[in-house]
Kinemage of the C-alpha trace (Angstrom):
@kinemage 1
@onewidth
@group {chain A} dominant
@subgroup {mainchain}
@vectorlist {calphas} color= white
{ca met a 1} P 0.000 0.000 0.000
{ca asn a 2} L 1.182 3.532 -0.761
{ca tyr a 3} L 1.435 6.218 1.907
{ca phe a 4} L 1.489 10.003 1.828
{ca arg a 5} L 2.497 12.847 4.070
{ca ala a 6} L -0.706 14.871 4.385
{ca ile a 7} L -0.436 18.595 4.922
{ca leu a 8} L -3.852 19.877 5.942
{ca pro a 9} L -4.916 23.525 5.737
{ca tyr a 10} L -4.193 25.763 8.704
{ca gly a 11} L -7.150 25.873 11.065
{ca gly a 12} L -6.749 29.092 12.951
{ca ala a 13} L -5.593 29.900 16.448
{ca phe a 14} L -6.480 28.132 19.645
{ca ser a 15} L -8.900 30.048 21.805
{ca asp a 16} L -7.619 31.487 25.084
{ca asp a 17} L -9.554 28.853 27.031
{ca ala a 18} L -8.060 25.902 25.118
{ca val a 19} L -6.224 23.277 27.150
{ca leu a 20} L -3.917 21.302 24.876
{ca pro a 21} L -3.136 17.616 25.374
{ca arg a 22} L 0.138 16.661 27.008
{ca lys a 23} L 0.972 14.514 23.954
{ca arg a 24} L -0.370 15.264 20.490
{ca asn a 25} L -0.832 11.593 19.553
{ca glu a 26} L -2.768 10.457 22.611
{ca tyr a 27} L -6.265 11.199 23.818
{ca asp a 28} L -6.160 13.361 26.933
{ca ala a 29} L -9.389 13.609 28.935
{ca asp a 30} L -8.164 16.873 30.477
{ca ala a 31} L -7.675 18.531 27.087
{ca arg a 32} L -10.135 21.129 25.850
{ca ile a 33} L -9.522 21.701 22.161
{ca his a 34} L -11.048 25.020 21.088
{ca phe a 35} L -10.262 26.572 17.698
{ca ser a 36} L -11.104 30.223 17.043
{ca met a 37} L -11.614 30.611 13.294
{ca asp a 38} L -10.858 33.764 11.286
{ca glu a 39} L -12.618 32.347 8.208
{ca trp a 40} L -14.977 29.522 7.293
{ca pro a 41} L -13.110 26.256 8.045
{ca glu a 42} L -12.321 23.426 5.644
{ca glu a 43} L -13.646 19.885 6.204
{ca ala a 44} L -10.296 19.012 7.798
{ca phe a 45} L -7.619 21.288 9.222
{ca glu a 46} L -4.619 21.405 11.537
{ca thr a 47} L -3.084 23.793 14.014
{ca ala a 48} L 0.196 23.014 15.781
{ca gly a 49} L -0.151 19.258 15.327
{ca ile a 50} L -3.782 19.117 16.471
{ca tyr a 51} L -6.149 17.872 13.759
{ca ala a 52} L -9.873 18.517 13.402
{ca val a 53} L -12.364 16.983 10.980
{ca ser a 54} L -16.004 17.584 10.188
{ca glu a 55} L -18.792 15.233 11.208
{ca ala a 56} L -18.945 13.997 7.589
{ca ile a 57} L -15.271 13.013 7.536
{ca arg a 58} L -15.465 11.403 10.981
{ca ser a 59} L -18.482 9.342 9.896
{ca thr a 60} L -16.783 8.290 6.662
{ca leu a 61} L -13.575 7.269 8.415
{ca glu a 62} L -15.456 5.297 11.037
{ca ser a 63} L -17.612 3.579 8.405
{ca ile a 64} L -14.557 2.310 6.498
{ca gly a 65} L -12.801 1.195 9.687
{ca ala a 66} L -9.836 3.573 9.399
{ca thr a 67} L -6.963 2.495 11.641
{ca gly a 68} L -4.642 4.619 13.756
{ca val a 69} L -7.188 7.298 14.571
{ca ser a 70} L -9.844 8.081 17.158
{ca phe a 71} L -12.129 11.046 17.680
{ca ala a 72} L -13.059 13.285 20.584
{ca pro a 73} L -15.164 16.424 20.900
{ca cys a 74} L -13.675 19.815 20.155
{ca leu a 75} L -15.077 23.293 19.890
{ca val a 76} L -14.830 25.470 16.772
{ca thr a 77} L -16.071 29.046 17.051
{ca lys a 78} L -15.933 32.276 15.055
{ca ser a 79} L -13.296 34.778 16.123
{ca ser a 80} L -14.021 38.468 16.546
{ca gln a 81} L -12.123 39.020 13.283
{ca phe a 82} L -14.448 36.521 11.531
{ca leu a 83} L -17.507 38.362 12.824
{ca glu a 84} L -16.067 41.695 11.695
{ca ile a 85} L -15.049 40.555 8.195
{ca phe a 86} L -18.047 38.304 7.497
{ca pro a 87} L -21.049 39.835 9.314
{ca glu a 88} L -23.387 38.269 6.731
{ca leu a 89} L -22.299 34.718 7.691
{ca thr a 90} L -24.667 34.251 10.600
{ca ser a 91} L -25.214 30.507 10.341
{ca pro a 92} L -23.414 28.361 12.914
{ca leu a 93} L -20.196 26.595 12.032
{ca pro a 94} L -20.430 22.858 11.372
{ca val a 95} L -19.666 20.351 14.124
{ca tyr a 96} L -16.021 19.232 14.254
{ca phe a 97} L -14.119 16.540 16.090
{ca trp a 98} L -10.574 16.381 17.374
{ca met a 99} L -8.878 13.694 15.268
{ca val a 100} L -6.413 11.949 17.561
{ca val a 101} L -3.727 10.294 15.437
{ca cys a 102} L -2.343 7.307 17.335
{ca gly a 103} L -1.282 4.884 14.577
{ca arg a 104} L 2.060 3.863 13.135
{ca ser a 105} L 3.246 5.595 9.975
{ca gly a 106} L 3.468 3.148 7.070
{ca thr a 107} L 1.358 0.542 8.862
{ca asp a 108} L -1.945 2.131 9.867
{ca asp a 109} L -4.224 4.374 7.817
{ca phe a 110} L -3.129 7.304 10.008
{ca gly a 111} L 0.223 7.799 11.670
{ca leu a 112} L 2.899 10.309 12.549
{ca asp a 113} L 6.340 10.041 10.963
{ca ser a 114} L 9.685 10.609 12.698
{ca leu a 115} L 9.151 14.372 12.339
{ca asn a 116} L 5.647 14.111 13.873
{ca lys a 117} L 4.050 14.892 10.505
{ca leu a 118} L 0.740 13.305 9.525
{ca thr a 119} L 0.931 10.282 7.237
{ca ile a 120} L -2.060 8.605 5.609
{ca ser a 121} L -2.667 5.520 3.515
{ca glu a 122} L -3.729 5.611 -0.104
{ca arg a 123} L -7.339 4.784 0.776
{ca ile a 124} L -7.522 7.752 3.169
{ca ala a 125} L -5.915 9.982 0.530
{ca thr a 126} L -8.745 8.928 -1.797
{ca val a 127} L -11.341 9.879 0.819
{ca phe a 128} L -9.712 13.290 1.323
{ca arg a 129} L -9.452 13.889 -2.438
{ca asn a 130} L -13.127 12.996 -2.940
{ca leu a 131} L -14.109 15.579 -0.319
{ca asp a 132} L -12.192 18.231 -2.257
{ca ile a 133} L -10.406 19.720 0.747
{ca gln a 134} L -8.899 23.014 -0.415
{ca asp a 135} L -5.188 23.533 0.260
{ca leu a 136} L -4.616 19.833 1.023
{ca asp a 137} L -1.127 18.729 -0.027
{ca leu a 138} L -0.318 15.030 -0.405
{ca val a 139} L 3.353 14.110 -0.741
{ca pro a 140} L 4.114 10.480 -1.689
{ca leu a 141} L 6.430 8.687 0.739
């Protein structure tokens, strides 16, 4: 199976009340992941090694039995800059989940390489391509 380094779009800053996990690749019950978005978010995004995906992506990944990943709640809100620049966008943001990457690179569908960069299998790359995530870069390994 082929693998790729996946570079997801930047997701915006963490809110002031965010509590980051002690380790990026492990679920941490004490963590409170809260992204403050300056613009409408993509279906999947990343900030400082923390990944978030939409409900649609989470459901798809769970339905195909993706390995090396689990999901936990996270909060995604509009920043004051978002509200100032896009006052006409009054609808709520979609629901997102913290995508905890815990697999082995080159073995599982999701993993982190020796540089702690996200790696994904070819079948996950196909899922991401089909969802047309803007600014997604896939680099073959």
